[in-house]
mmCIF file as gemmi writes it, N, C-alpha and C atoms, coordinates in Angstrom:
data_model
loop_
_atom_site.group_PDB
_atom_site.id
_atom_site.type_symbol
_atom_site.label_atom_id
_atom_site.label_alt_id
_atom_site.label_comp_id
_atom_site.label_asym_id
_atom_site.label_entity_id
_atom_site.label_seq_id
_atom_site.pdbx_PDB_ins_code
_atom_site.Cartn_x
_atom_site.Cartn_y
_atom_site.Cartn_z
_atom_site.occupancy
_atom_site.B_iso_or_equiv
_atom_site.pdbx_formal_charge
_atom_site.auth_seq_id
_atom_site.auth_asym_id
_atom_site.pdbx_PDB_model_num
ATOM 1 N N . MET Axp A 1 ? 5.247 -8.17 -6.161 1 0 ? 1 A 1
ATOM 2 C CA . MET Axp A 1 ? 3.518 -8.254 -5.602 1 0 ? 1 A 1
ATOM 3 C C . MET Axp A 1 ? 3.837 -6.797 -4.42 1 0 ? 1 A 1
ATOM 4 N N . PRO Axp A 2 ? 2.494 -6.223 -4.962 1 0 ? 2 A 1
ATOM 5 C CA . PRO Axp A 2 ? 1.944 -4.698 -4.744 1 0 ? 2 A 1
ATOM 6 C C . PRO Axp A 2 ? 1.805 -4.973 -3.128 1 0 ? 2 A 1
ATOM 7 N N . LEU Axp A 3 ? 1.955 -3.638 -2.626 1 0 ? 3 A 1
ATOM 8 C CA . LEU Axp A 3 ? 1.582 -3.71 -0.986 1 0 ? 3 A 1
ATOM 9 C C . LEU Axp A 3 ? -0.341 -3.895 -1.26 1 0 ? 3 A 1
ATOM 10 N N . SER Axp A 4 ? -0.859 -4.547 -0.321 1 0 ? 4 A 1
ATOM 11 C CA . SER Axp A 4 ? -1.933 -5.338 -0.328 1 0 ? 4 A 1
ATOM 12 C C . SER Axp A 4 ? -2.761 -4.917 1.093 1 0 ? 4 A 1
ATOM 13 N N . PHE Axp A 5 ? -3.737 -4.662 0.985 1 0 ? 5 A 1
ATOM 14 C CA . PHE Axp A 5 ? -4.852 -4.387 2.177 1 0 ? 5 A 1
ATOM 15 C C . PHE Axp A 5 ? -6.058 -5.454 2.706 1 0 ? 5 A 1
ATOM 16 N N . PRO Axp A 6 ? -5.654 -6.164 2.423 1 0 ? 6 A 1
ATOM 17 C CA . PRO Axp A 6 ? -6.845 -7.808 2.701 1 0 ? 6 A 1
ATOM 18 C C . PRO Axp A 6 ? -7.268 -7.636 4.266 1 0 ? 6 A 1
ATOM 19 N N . ASN Axp A 7 ? -6.762 -6.952 5.295 1 0 ? 7 A 1
ATOM 20 C CA . ASN Axp A 7 ? -7.377 -7.242 6.556 1 0 ? 7 A 1
ATOM 21 C C . ASN Axp A 7 ? -7.893 -5.484 6.736 1 0 ? 7 A 1
ATOM 22 N N . PRO Axp A 8 ? -9.244 -5.331 6.806 1 0 ? 8 A 1
ATOM 23 C CA . PRO Axp A 8 ? -9.891 -4.388 7.094 1 0 ? 8 A 1
ATOM 24 C C . PRO Axp A 8 ? -9.902 -3.943 8.524 1 0 ? 8 A 1
ATOM 25 N N . SER Axp A 9 ? -9.247 -4.479 8.958 1 0 ? 9 A 1
ATOM 26 C CA . SER Axp A 9 ? -9.694 -4.123 10.906 1 0 ? 9 A 1
ATOM 27 C C . SER Axp A 9 ? -8.477 -2.623 10.88 1 0 ? 9 A 1
ATOM 28 N N . CYS Axp A 10 ? -8.92 -1.92 12.442 1 0 ? 10 A 1
ATOM 29 C CA . CYS Axp A 10 ? -8.065 -0.882 12.412 1 0 ? 10 A 1
ATOM 30 C C . CYS Axp A 10 ? -8.313 -1.094 13.777 1 0 ? 10 A 1
ATOM 31 N N . SER Axp A 11 ? -7.533 0.256 14.297 1 0 ? 11 A 1
ATOM 32 C CA . SER Axp A 11 ? -7.875 -0.001 15.616 1 0 ? 11 A 1
ATOM 33 C C . SER Axp A 11 ? -7.236 1.892 16.335 1 0 ? 11 A 1
ATOM 34 N N . PHE Axp A 12 ? -8.19 1.969 17.233 1 0 ? 12 A 1
ATOM 35 C CA . PHE Axp A 12 ? -7.283 3.722 17.638 1 0 ? 12 A 1
ATOM 36 C C . PHE Axp A 12 ? -6.585 3.33 18.81 1 0 ? 12 A 1
ATOM 37 N N . ASP Axp A 13 ? -5.756 4.065 19.1 1 0 ? 13 A 1
ATOM 38 C CA . ASP Axp A 13 ? -4.289 4.086 19.576 1 0 ? 13 A 1
ATOM 39 C C . ASP Axp A 13 ? -4.376 5.515 20.808 1 0 ? 13 A 1
ATOM 40 N N . ALA Axp A 14 ? -5.055 5.738 21.634 1 0 ? 14 A 1
ATOM 41 C CA . ALA Axp A 14 ? -5.243 6.185 22.878 1 0 ? 14 A 1
ATOM 42 C C . ALA Axp A 14 ? -3.637 7.181 23.198 1 0 ? 14 A 1
ATOM 43 N N . THR Axp A 15 ? -2.962 6.314 23.368 1 0 ? 15 A 1
ATOM 44 C CA . THR Axp A 15 ? -1.99 7.108 23.495 1 0 ? 15 A 1
ATOM 45 C C . THR Axp A 15 ? -1.21 7.748 23.119 1 0 ? 15 A 1
ATOM 46 N N . LYS Axp A 16 ? -1.326 7.755 21.846 1 0 ? 16 A 1
ATOM 47 C CA . LYS Axp A 16 ? -0.314 8.158 20.712 1 0 ? 16 A 1
ATOM 48 C C . LYS Axp A 16 ? -1.554 8.863 19.904 1 0 ? 16 A 1
ATOM 49 N N . ASN Axp A 17 ? -2.773 8.418 20.043 1 0 ? 17 A 1
ATOM 50 C CA . ASN Axp A 17 ? -3.653 9.493 19.406 1 0 ? 17 A 1
ATOM 51 C C . ASN Axp A 17 ? -3.559 9.63 18.038 1 0 ? 17 A 1
ATOM 52 N N . ARG Axp A 18 ? -3.934 8.228 17.258 1 0 ? 18 A 1
ATOM 53 C CA . ARG Axp A 18 ? -4.066 8.041 16.213 1 0 ? 18 A 1
ATOM 54 C C . ARG Axp A 18 ? -4.599 6.734 15.503 1 0 ? 18 A 1
ATOM 55 N N . VAL Axp A 19 ? -4.855 5.81 14.295 1 0 ? 19 A 1
ATOM 56 C CA . VAL Axp A 19 ? -5.679 4.715 14.088 1 0 ? 19 A 1
ATOM 57 C C . VAL Axp A 19 ? -4.385 4.168 13.737 1 0 ? 19 A 1
ATOM 58 N N . ASP Axp A 20 ? -4.317 2.701 13.817 1 0 ? 20 A 1
ATOM 59 C CA . ASP Axp A 20 ? -3.261 1.576 13.444 1 0 ? 20 A 1
ATOM 60 C C . ASP Axp A 20 ? -4.098 0.928 12.175 1 0 ? 20 A 1
ATOM 61 N N . PHE Axp A 21 ? -3.624 0.802 11.547 1 0 ? 21 A 1
ATOM 62 C CA . PHE Axp A 21 ? -3.884 -0.135 10.653 1 0 ? 21 A 1
ATOM 63 C C . PHE Axp A 21 ? -2.453 -0.988 9.759 1 0 ? 21 A 1
ATOM 64 N N . TRP Axp A 22 ? -2.971 -2.501 9.08 1 0 ? 22 A 1
ATOM 65 C CA . TRP Axp A 22 ? -1.906 -2.96 8.54 1 0 ? 22 A 1
ATOM 66 C C . TRP Axp A 22 ? -1.915 -3.297 6.874 1 0 ? 22 A 1
ATOM 67 N N . GLY Axp A 23 ? -0.785 -3.319 6.225 1 0 ? 23 A 1
ATOM 68 C CA . GLY Axp A 23 ? -0.752 -3.919 4.814 1 0 ? 23 A 1
ATOM 69 C C . GLY Axp A 23 ? 0.28 -4.917 4.699 1 0 ? 23 A 1
ATOM 70 N N . TYR Axp A 24 ? 0.238 -5.678 3.45 1 0 ? 24 A 1
ATOM 71 C CA . TYR Axp A 24 ? 0.98 -6.768 3.397 1 0 ? 24 A 1
ATOM 72 C C . TYR Axp A 24 ? 2.056 -6.547 2.147 1 0 ? 24 A 1
ATOM 73 N N . ASP Axp A 25 ? 3.19 -6.323 2.438 1 0 ? 25 A 1
ATOM 74 C CA . ASP Axp A 25 ? 4.458 -6.722 1.096 1 0 ? 25 A 1
ATOM 75 C C . ASP Axp A 25 ? 4.325 -8.25 1.11 1 0 ? 25 A 1
ATOM 76 N N . ASN Axp A 26 ? 3.874 -8.952 0.352 1 0 ? 26 A 1
ATOM 77 C CA . ASN Axp A 26 ? 3.699 -10.136 -0.145 1 0 ? 26 A 1
ATOM 78 C C . ASN Axp A 26 ? 3.78 -11.114 1.394 1 0 ? 26 A 1
ATOM 79 N N . VAL Axp A 27 ? 4.349 -11.418 2.528 1 0 ? 27 A 1
ATOM 80 C CA . VAL Axp A 27 ? 3.908 -12.345 3.363 1 0 ? 27 A 1
ATOM 81 C C . VAL Axp A 27 ? 4.854 -11.084 4.564 1 0 ? 27 A 1
ATOM 82 N N . ILE Axp A 28 ? 5.171 -10.215 4.225 1 0 ? 28 A 1
ATOM 83 C CA . ILE Axp A 28 ? 5.448 -8.904 5.473 1 0 ? 28 A 1
ATOM 84 C C . ILE Axp A 28 ? 4.482 -8.209 5.81 1 0 ? 28 A 1
ATOM 85 N N . GLU Axp A 29 ? 3.94 -8.021 6.909 1 0 ? 29 A 1
ATOM 86 C CA . GLU Axp A 29 ? 3.276 -7.434 7.497 1 0 ? 29 A 1
ATOM 87 C C . GLU Axp A 29 ? 4.089 -5.882 7.704 1 0 ? 29 A 1
ATOM 88 N N . VAL Axp A 30 ? 3.293 -4.872 7.441 1 0 ? 30 A 1
ATOM 89 C CA . VAL Axp A 30 ? 3.849 -3.731 7.347 1 0 ? 30 A 1
ATOM 90 C C . VAL Axp A 30 ? 2.611 -2.762 8.022 1 0 ? 30 A 1
ATOM 91 N N . SER Axp A 31 ? 3.005 -2.042 9.311 1 0 ? 31 A 1
ATOM 92 C CA . SER Axp A 31 ? 2.219 -0.95 10.302 1 0 ? 31 A 1
ATOM 93 C C . SER Axp A 31 ? 1.884 0.383 9.439 1 0 ? 31 A 1
ATOM 94 N N . PHE Axp A 32 ? 0.905 0.614 9.686 1 0 ? 32 A 1
ATOM 95 C CA . PHE Axp A 32 ? 0.616 2.472 9.364 1 0 ? 32 A 1
ATOM 96 C C . PHE Axp A 32 ? -0.145 2.84 10.597 1 0 ? 32 A 1
ATOM 97 N N . HIS Axp A 33 ? 0.272 3.768 10.582 1 0 ? 33 A 1
ATOM 98 C CA . HIS Axp A 33 ? -0.409 5.055 11.443 1 0 ? 33 A 1
ATOM 99 C C . HIS Axp A 33 ? -1.049 5.754 11.209 1 0 ? 33 A 1
ATOM 100 N N . VAL Axp A 34 ? -1.926 6.421 11.255 1 0 ? 34 A 1
ATOM 101 C CA . VAL Axp A 34 ? -2.678 7.679 10.735 1 0 ? 34 A 1
ATOM 102 C C . VAL Axp A 34 ? -2.835 8.763 11.692 1 0 ? 34 A 1
ATOM 103 N N . GLU Axp A 35 ? -2.132 9.895 11.838 1 0 ? 35 A 1
ATOM 104 C CA . GLU Axp A 35 ? -2.473 11.022 13.282 1 0 ? 35 A 1
ATOM 105 C C . GLU Axp A 35 ? -4.262 11.307 13.337 1 0 ? 35 A 1
ATOM 106 N N . ALA Axp A 36 ? -4.452 11.525 14.637 1 0 ? 36 A 1
ATOM 107 C CA . ALA Axp A 36 ? -5.999 12.256 14.203 1 0 ? 36 A 1
ATOM 108 C C . ALA Axp A 36 ? -6.029 12.968 13.659 1 0 ? 36 A 1
ATOM 109 N N . ASP Axp A 37 ? -5.111 14.609 13.382 1 0 ? 37 A 1
ATOM 110 C CA . ASP Axp A 37 ? -5.396 15.664 12.967 1 0 ? 37 A 1
ATOM 111 C C . ASP Axp A 37 ? -5.663 15.252 11.698 1 0 ? 37 A 1
ATOM 112 N N . VAL Axp A 38 ? -5.41 14.049 11.004 1 0 ? 38 A 1
ATOM 113 C CA . VAL Axp A 38 ? -5.331 14.281 9.593 1 0 ? 38 A 1
ATOM 114 C C . VAL Axp A 38 ? -6.716 13.735 9.238 1 0 ? 38 A 1
ATOM 115 N N . LEU Axp A 39 ? -7.704 12.488 10.224 1 0 ? 39 A 1
ATOM 116 C CA . LEU Axp A 39 ? -8.562 12.713 9.769 1 0 ? 39 A 1
ATOM 117 C C . LEU Axp A 39 ? -9.881 13.287 10.006 1 0 ? 39 A 1
ATOM 118 N N . LYS Axp A 40 ? -9.176 14.135 11.193 1 0 ? 40 A 1
ATOM 119 C CA . LYS Axp A 40 ? -10.508 15.501 11.841 1 0 ? 40 A 1
ATOM 120 C C . LYS Axp A 40 ? -10.697 16.236 10.874 1 0 ? 40 A 1
ATOM 121 N N . LYS Axp A 41 ? -9.256 16.561 9.704 1 0 ? 41 A 1
ATOM 122 C CA . LYS Axp A 41 ? -9.173 17.351 8.745 1 0 ? 41 A 1
ATOM 123 C C . LYS Axp A 41 ? -9.77 16.844 7.464 1 0 ? 41 A 1
ATOM 124 N N . LEU Axp A 42 ? -9.557 15.301 7.685 1 0 ? 42 A 1
ATOM 125 C CA . LEU Axp A 42 ? -10.204 14.919 6.144 1 0 ? 42 A 1
ATOM 126 C C . LEU Axp A 42 ? -11.926 14.716 6.283 1 0 ? 42 A 1
ATOM 127 N N . CYS Axp A 43 ? -12.35 14.736 7.803 1 0 ? 43 A 1
ATOM 128 C CA . CYS Axp A 43 ? -13.92 14.491 7.823 1 0 ? 43 A 1
ATOM 129 C C . CYS Axp A 43 ? -14.194 15.037 9.35 1 0 ? 43 A 1
ATOM 130 N N . PRO Axp A 44 ? -13.856 16.456 9.131 1 0 ? 44 A 1
ATOM 131 C CA . PRO Axp A 44 ? -14.581 17.262 10.41 1 0 ? 44 A 1
ATOM 132 C C . PRO Axp A 44 ? -15.595 17.454 11.002 1 0 ? 44 A 1
ATOM 133 N N . GLN Axp A 45 ? -16.776 16.219 10.224 1 0 ? 45 A 1
ATOM 134 C CA . GLN Axp A 45 ? -18.249 16.11 10.973 1 0 ? 45 A 1
ATOM 135 C C . GLN Axp A 45 ? -17.855 15.167 11.729 1 0 ? 45 A 1
ATOM 136 N N . MET Axp A 46 ? -17.007 13.734 11.612 1 0 ? 46 A 1
ATOM 137 C CA . MET Axp A 46 ? -17.078 13.203 12.837 1 0 ? 46 A 1
ATOM 138 C C . MET Axp A 46 ? -16.651 12.872 14.047 1 0 ? 46 A 1
ATOM 139 N N . GLY Axp A 47 ? -15.859 14.319 14.867 1 0 ? 47 A 1
ATOM 140 C CA . GLY Axp A 47 ? -15.473 14.302 16.234 1 0 ? 47 A 1
ATOM 141 C C . GLY Axp A 47 ? -13.896 13.935 16.065 1 0 ? 47 A 1
ATOM 142 N N . ASP Axp A 48 ? -13.543 13.5 17.538 1 0 ? 48 A 1
ATOM 143 C CA . ASP Axp A 48 ? -12.513 13.693 17.839 1 0 ? 48 A 1
ATOM 144 C C . ASP Axp A 48 ? -12.286 12.285 18.835 1 0 ? 48 A 1
ATOM 145 N N . ALA Axp A 49 ? -13.828 11.74 19.274 1 0 ? 49 A 1
ATOM 146 C CA . ALA Axp A 49 ? -13.299 11.005 19.872 1 0 ? 49 A 1
ATOM 147 C C . ALA Axp A 49 ? -13.437 9.221 19.244 1 0 ? 49 A 1
ATOM 148 N N . GLU Axp A 50 ? -12.68 8.482 20.006 1 0 ? 50 A 1
ATOM 149 C CA . GLU Axp A 50 ? -12.09 7.316 18.912 1 0 ? 50 A 1
ATOM 150 C C . GLU Axp A 50 ? -13.689 6.595 18.229 1 0 ? 50 A 1
ATOM 151 N N . ALA Axp A 51 ? -14.818 6.534 18.363 1 0 ? 51 A 1
ATOM 152 C CA . ALA Axp A 51 ? -15.736 6.244 17.27 1 0 ? 51 A 1
ATOM 153 C C . ALA Axp A 51 ? -15.81 6.932 16.025 1 0 ? 51 A 1
ATOM 154 N N . GLY Axp A 52 ? -15.859 8.408 16.746 1 0 ? 52 A 1
ATOM 155 C CA . GLY Axp A 52 ? -15.714 9.316 14.922 1 0 ? 52 A 1
ATOM 156 C C . GLY Axp A 52 ? -14.699 8.866 14.265 1 0 ? 52 A 1
ATOM 157 N N . LEU Axp A 53 ? -13.298 8.944 15.485 1 0 ? 53 A 1
ATOM 158 C CA . LEU Axp A 53 ? -11.88 8.689 14.381 1 0 ? 53 A 1
ATOM 159 C C . LEU Axp A 53 ? -11.878 7.145 13.809 1 0 ? 53 A 1
ATOM 160 N N . LEU Axp A 54 ? -12.565 6.637 14.495 1 0 ? 54 A 1
ATOM 161 C CA . LEU Axp A 54 ? -12.535 5.16 13.504 1 0 ? 54 A 1
ATOM 162 C C . LEU Axp A 54 ? -13.595 5.723 12.255 1 0 ? 54 A 1
ATOM 163 N N . LYS Axp A 55 ? -14.708 6.129 12.532 1 0 ? 55 A 1
ATOM 164 C CA . LYS Axp A 55 ? -15.714 6.237 11.674 1 0 ? 55 A 1
ATOM 165 C C . LYS Axp A 55 ? -15.097 6.906 10.314 1 0 ? 55 A 1
ATOM 166 N N . ALA Axp A 56 ? -14.335 8.032 10.475 1 0 ? 56 A 1
ATOM 167 C CA . ALA Axp A 56 ? -13.703 8.909 10.099 1 0 ? 56 A 1
ATOM 168 C C . ALA Axp A 56 ? -12.608 8.163 8.52 1 0 ? 56 A 1
ATOM 169 N N . PHE Axp A 57 ? -12.137 7.098 9.541 1 0 ? 57 A 1
ATOM 170 C CA . PHE Axp A 57 ? -10.911 6.282 8.819 1 0 ? 57 A 1
ATOM 171 C C . PHE Axp A 57 ? -11.552 5.243 7.547 1 0 ? 57 A 1
ATOM 172 N N . ASP Axp A 58 ? -12.666 4.723 8.261 1 0 ? 58 A 1
ATOM 173 C CA . ASP Axp A 58 ? -13.489 3.953 7.232 1 0 ? 58 A 1
ATOM 174 C C . ASP Axp A 58 ? -14.244 4.797 6.052 1 0 ? 58 A 1
ATOM 175 N N . GLY Axp A 59 ? -14.184 5.855 6.518 1 0 ? 59 A 1
ATOM 176 C CA . GLY Axp A 59 ? -15.009 7.163 5.704 1 0 ? 59 A 1
ATOM 177 C C . GLY Axp A 59 ? -13.769 7.486 4.647 1 0 ? 59 A 1
ATOM 178 N N . VAL Axp A 60 ? -12.838 7.314 4.159 1 0 ? 60 A 1
ATOM 179 C CA . VAL Axp A 60 ? -11.552 7.639 3.89 1 0 ? 60 A 1
ATOM 180 C C . VAL Axp A 60 ? -10.739 6.599 3.644 1 0 ? 60 A 1
ATOM 181 N N . ARG Axp A 61 ? -11.36 5.525 3.865 1 0 ? 61 A 1
ATOM 182 C CA . ARG Axp A 61 ? -10.248 4.23 3.871 1 0 ? 61 A 1
ATOM 183 C C . ARG Axp A 61 ? -9.275 4.057 2.25 1 0 ? 61 A 1
ATOM 184 N N . LYS Axp A 62 ? -9.732 3.972 1.315 1 0 ? 62 A 1
ATOM 185 C CA . LYS Axp A 62 ? -9.24 4.267 -0.099 1 0 ? 62 A 1
ATOM 186 C C . LYS Axp A 62 ? -8.098 5.152 -0.09 1 0 ? 62 A 1
ATOM 187 N N . ARG Axp A 63 ? -8.935 6.604 0.107 1 0 ? 63 A 1
ATOM 188 C CA . ARG Axp A 63 ? -7.849 7.523 -0.207 1 0 ? 63 A 1
ATOM 189 C C . ARG Axp A 63 ? -6.326 7.076 1.144 1 0 ? 63 A 1
ATOM 190 N N . ILE Axp A 64 ? -6.702 6.702 2.064 1 0 ? 64 A 1
ATOM 191 C CA . ILE Axp A 64 ? -5.438 6.506 3.484 1 0 ? 64 A 1
ATOM 192 C C . ILE Axp A 64 ? -4.87 5.46 2.698 1 0 ? 64 A 1
ATOM 193 N N . HIS Axp A 65 ? -5.34 4.671 2.21 1 0 ? 65 A 1
ATOM 194 C CA . HIS Axp A 65 ? -4.691 3.218 1.49 1 0 ? 65 A 1
ATOM 195 C C . HIS Axp A 65 ? -3.647 3.602 0.446 1 0 ? 65 A 1
ATOM 196 N N . ALA Axp A 66 ? -4.316 4.36 -0.438 1 0 ? 66 A 1
ATOM 197 C CA . ALA Axp A 66 ? -3.409 5.18 -1.54 1 0 ? 66 A 1
ATOM 198 C C . ALA Axp A 66 ? -2.142 6.243 -0.937 1 0 ? 66 A 1
ATOM 199 N N . VAL Axp A 67 ? -2.531 6.937 -0.251 1 0 ? 67 A 1
ATOM 200 C CA . VAL Axp A 67 ? -1.451 7.608 0.71 1 0 ? 67 A 1
ATOM 201 C C . VAL Axp A 67 ? -0.208 6.422 1.131 1 0 ? 67 A 1
ATOM 202 N N . ALA Axp A 68 ? -0.864 5.835 1.914 1 0 ? 68 A 1
ATOM 203 C CA . ALA Axp A 68 ? 0.066 4.454 2.417 1 0 ? 68 A 1
ATOM 204 C C . ALA Axp A 68 ? 0.852 4.188 1.08 1 0 ? 68 A 1
ATOM 205 N N . GLU Axp A 69 ? 0.322 3.458 0.106 1 0 ? 69 A 1
ATOM 206 C CA . GLU Axp A 69 ? 0.918 2.825 -0.998 1 0 ? 69 A 1
ATOM 207 C C . GLU Axp A 69 ? 1.998 4.044 -1.34 1 0 ? 69 A 1
ATOM 208 N N . LYS Axp A 70 ? 1.472 5.082 -1.789 1 0 ? 70 A 1
ATOM 209 C CA . LYS Axp A 70 ? 2.804 6.16 -2.068 1 0 ? 70 A 1
ATOM 210 C C . LYS Axp A 70 ? 3.634 5.969 -1.397 1 0 ? 70 A 1
ATOM 211 N N . ILE Axp A 71 ? 3.77 6.361 0.19 1 0 ? 71 A 1
ATOM 212 C CA . ILE Axp A 71 ? 4.833 6.397 1.118 1 0 ? 71 A 1
ATOM 213 C C . ILE Axp A 71 ? 5.641 5.289 1.156 1 0 ? 71 A 1
ATOM 214 N N . TYR Axp A 72 ? 4.849 4.033 1.312 1 0 ? 72 A 1
ATOM 215 C CA . TYR Axp A 72 ? 5.803 3.017 1.021 1 0 ? 72 A 1
ATOM 216 C C . TYR Axp A 72 ? 6.613 2.894 0.36 1 0 ? 72 A 1
ATOM 217 N N . GLY Axp A 73 ? 5.877 2.699 -1.139 1 0 ? 73 A 1
ATOM 218 C CA . GLY Axp A 73 ? 6.661 2.978 -2.725 1 0 ? 73 A 1
ATOM 219 C C . GLY Axp A 73 ? 8.082 3.843 -2.266 1 0 ? 73 A 1
ATOM 220 N N . ARG Axp A 74 ? 7.913 5.216 -2.254 1 0 ? 74 A 1
ATOM 221 C CA . ARG Axp A 74 ? 9.539 5.519 -1.904 1 0 ? 74 A 1
ATOM 222 C C . ARG Axp A 74 ? 9.692 5.294 -0.608 1 0 ? 74 A 1
ATOM 223 N N . GLY Axp A 75 ? 9.786 4.783 0.33 1 0 ? 75 A 1
ATOM 224 C CA . GLY Axp A 75 ? 10.663 4.184 1.783 1 0 ? 75 A 1
ATOM 225 C C . GLY Axp A 75 ? 11.619 3.314 1.058 1 0 ? 75 A 1
ATOM 226 N N . GLY Axp A 76 ? 12.406 3.005 1.976 1 0 ? 76 A 1
ATOM 227 C CA . GLY Axp A 76 ? 13.421 1.992 1.59 1 0 ? 76 A 1
ATOM 228 C C . GLY Axp A 76 ? 12.498 0.779 2.501 1 0 ? 76 A 1
ATOM 229 N N . ARG Axp A 77 ? 12.677 -0.375 1.83 1 0 ? 77 A 1
ATOM 230 C CA . ARG Axp A 77 ? 12.252 -1.935 2.031 1 0 ? 77 A 1
ATOM 231 C C . ARG Axp A 77 ? 12.663 -2.001 3.061 1 0 ? 77 A 1
ATOM 232 N N . ASN Axp A 78 ? 13.471 -1.802 3.947 1 0 ? 78 A 1
ATOM 233 C CA . ASN Axp A 78 ? 14.081 -2.062 5.362 1 0 ? 78 A 1
ATOM 234 C C . ASN Axp A 78 ? 12.695 -1.081 6.432 1 0 ? 78 A 1
ATOM 235 N N . THR Axp A 79 ? 11.939 -0.733 6.423 1 0 ? 79 A 1
ATOM 236 C CA . THR Axp A 79 ? 11.379 -0.197 7.342 1 0 ? 79 A 1
ATOM 237 C C . THR Axp A 79 ? 9.851 -0.72 7.143 1 0 ? 79 A 1
ATOM 238 N N . TYR Axp A 80 ? 8.964 -0.838 7.972 1 0 ? 80 A 1
ATOM 239 C CA . TYR Axp A 80 ? 7.952 -1.608 8.258 1 0 ? 80 A 1
ATOM 240 C C . TYR Axp A 80 ? 6.774 -0.985 8.909 1 0 ? 80 A 1
ATOM 241 N N . THR Axp A 81 ? 7.091 0.34 9.536 1 0 ? 81 A 1
ATOM 242 C CA . THR Axp A 81 ? 6.294 1.214 10.041 1 0 ? 81 A 1
ATOM 243 C C . THR Axp A 81 ? 6.199 2.402 10.19 1 0 ? 81 A 1
ATOM 244 N N . TYR Axp A 82 ? 5.063 2.842 9.333 1 0 ? 82 A 1
ATOM 245 C CA . TYR Axp A 82 ? 4.978 4.348 8.69 1 0 ? 82 A 1
ATOM 246 C C . TYR Axp A 82 ? 3.949 5.21 9.395 1 0 ? 82 A 1
ATOM 247 N N . ILE Axp A 83 ? 4.307 6.762 9.899 1 0 ? 83 A 1
ATOM 248 C CA . ILE Axp A 83 ? 3.092 7.295 9.88 1 0 ? 83 A 1
ATOM 249 C C . ILE Axp A 83 ? 2.081 8.375 8.581 1 0 ? 83 A 1
ATOM 250 N N . LEU Axp A 84 ? 1.247 8.716 8.888 1 0 ? 84 A 1
ATOM 251 C CA . LEU Axp A 84 ? 0.578 8.98 7.737 1 0 ? 84 A 1
ATOM 252 C C . LEU Axp A 84 ? 0.111 10.595 8.346 1 0 ? 84 A 1
ATOM 253 N N . ALA Axp A 85 ? 1.014 11.351 8.005 1 0 ? 85 A 1
ATOM 254 C CA . ALA Axp A 85 ? 0.963 12.992 8.823 1 0 ? 85 A 1
ATOM 255 C C . ALA Axp A 85 ? -0.004 13.632 7.61 1 0 ? 85 A 1
ATOM 256 N N . ALA Axp A 86 ? -0.631 15.019 8.217 1 0 ? 86 A 1
ATOM 257 C CA . ALA Axp A 86 ? -1.021 16.046 7.451 1 0 ? 86 A 1
ATOM 258 C C . ALA Axp A 86 ? -0.795 16.432 5.922 1 0 ? 86 A 1
ATOM 259 N N . LYS Axp A 87 ? 0.801 16.111 5.883 1 0 ? 87 A 1
ATOM 260 C CA . LYS Axp A 87 ? 1.442 16.855 4.932 1 0 ? 87 A 1
ATOM 261 C C . LYS Axp A 87 ? 1.623 15.741 3.842 1 0 ? 87 A 1
ATOM 262 N N . ASP Axp A 88 ? 1.358 14.352 4.321 1 0 ? 88 A 1
ATOM 263 C CA . ASP Axp A 88 ? 1.491 13.248 3.211 1 0 ? 88 A 1
ATOM 264 C C . ASP Axp A 88 ? -0.041 13.667 2.453 1 0 ? 88 A 1
ATOM 265 N N . PHE Axp A 89 ? -0.977 14.029 2.776 1 0 ? 89 A 1
ATOM 266 C CA . PHE Axp A 89 ? -2.48 14.028 2.056 1 0 ? 89 A 1
ATOM 267 C C . PHE Axp A 89 ? -2.271 15.231 1.454 1 0 ? 89 A 1
């Protein structure tokens, strides 16, 4: 079964300055984290406050999911936490 994203929720982690979201490989939950710098680069008009970063995430969600699938597909199945950085986009 391919990676899926049935849960549209995401959250801002202020301590690490990133947006967290989750995907699923069958019944295994996989955590993904998008650095705020990535979101600012993809959607500079959204600003860098929490609300702006979450709105930016929603605006490019499909692109983020595509990158998450690519990164997950090339990684080992023993890792269930991934950080999406600017180099991944």
